[in-house]
C-alpha positions as CSV (number, residue, x, y, z in Angstrom):
1,M,19.9,-9.8,-5.0
2,K,16.5,-8.3,-4.5
3,K,15.1,-6.6,-1.5
4,Y,11.4,-6.0,-1.2
5,E,9.3,-3.4,0.8
6,Y,5.8,-3.5,2.2
7,V,3.5,-0.7,2.3
8,R,0.6,-0.9,4.2
9,V,-2.4,0.9,2.9
10,S,-5.9,0.7,4.5
11,I,-9.5,2.2,4.4
12,T,-9.4,5.8,6.0
13,G,-12.2,7.1,8.0
14,L,-15.6,7.0,6.8
15,S,-14.9,8.1,3.2
16,G,-14.3,4.0,1.9
17,R,-11.2,5.2,0.6
18,Y,-7.6,3.6,0.7
19,G,-4.7,5.4,2.2
20,Y,-1.5,5.3,3.6
21,S,-0.4,7.8,6.3
22,D,3.1,8.4,6.9
23,G,2.8,10.6,9.8
24,R,2.8,13.5,7.7
25,G,-0.5,13.0,5.9
26,V,-2.1,10.4,4.0
27,M,-1.2,9.4,0.6
28,S,-3.4,7.5,-2.1
29,P,-2.0,3.8,-3.3
30,R,-1.1,5.8,-6.7
31,E,1.2,8.2,-4.6
32,V,2.6,5.7,-2.7
33,I,3.5,3.8,-6.2
34,D,4.9,7.1,-7.8
35,S,7.0,7.7,-4.4
36,Y,8.7,4.3,-4.5
37,A,9.0,4.3,-8.4
38,A,10.9,7.7,-7.9
39,K,13.2,6.2,-5.4
40,G,14.1,3.4,-7.9
41,Y,11.6,0.6,-6.5
42,S,9.2,-1.5,-8.8
43,Y,5.8,-2.0,-7.9
44,K,5.1,-6.1,-8.0
45,G,1.6,-6.4,-6.8
46,M,-0.7,-6.0,-3.5
47,L,-1.6,-8.9,-0.8
48,P,-4.8,-8.4,0.8
49,V,-4.1,-8.8,4.6
50,G,-7.3,-7.8,6.4
51,L,-10.5,-8.3,6.1
52,R,-14.0,-6.4,7.4
53,G,-17.5,-7.5,7.7
54,S,-19.3,-10.7,7.2
55,H,-18.7,-10.7,3.0
56,G,-15.2,-10.2,3.4
57,A,-14.2,-6.6,2.0
58,V,-10.7,-5.7,1.9
59,A,-9.6,-3.6,4.6
60,E,-6.4,-3.6,4.3
61,Y,-3.8,-4.7,1.8
62,D,0.3,-4.3,1.4
63,L,1.6,-3.0,-2.0
64,V,4.8,-4.6,-2.7
65,F,8.1,-3.4,-4.4
66,E,11.1,-4.3,-5.5
67,T,14.7,-3.2,-6.4
68,E,18.1,-4.5,-6.8
69,V,20.5,-4.2,-3.6
């Protein structure tokens, strides 16, 4: 059986960069992927979940990870 984890990544501050806040600091999307890979998860993709502005820029997305249980 497979288990999926979803990590919400959003634009942080005025920089326009994406990040994930784990309460201890902000991690870049690459750092999140590396962290989950170290726990045995496979990165499966990303899903846009929030748009911003009239031009529809992605403001938030979920990183999707998979593991066997």
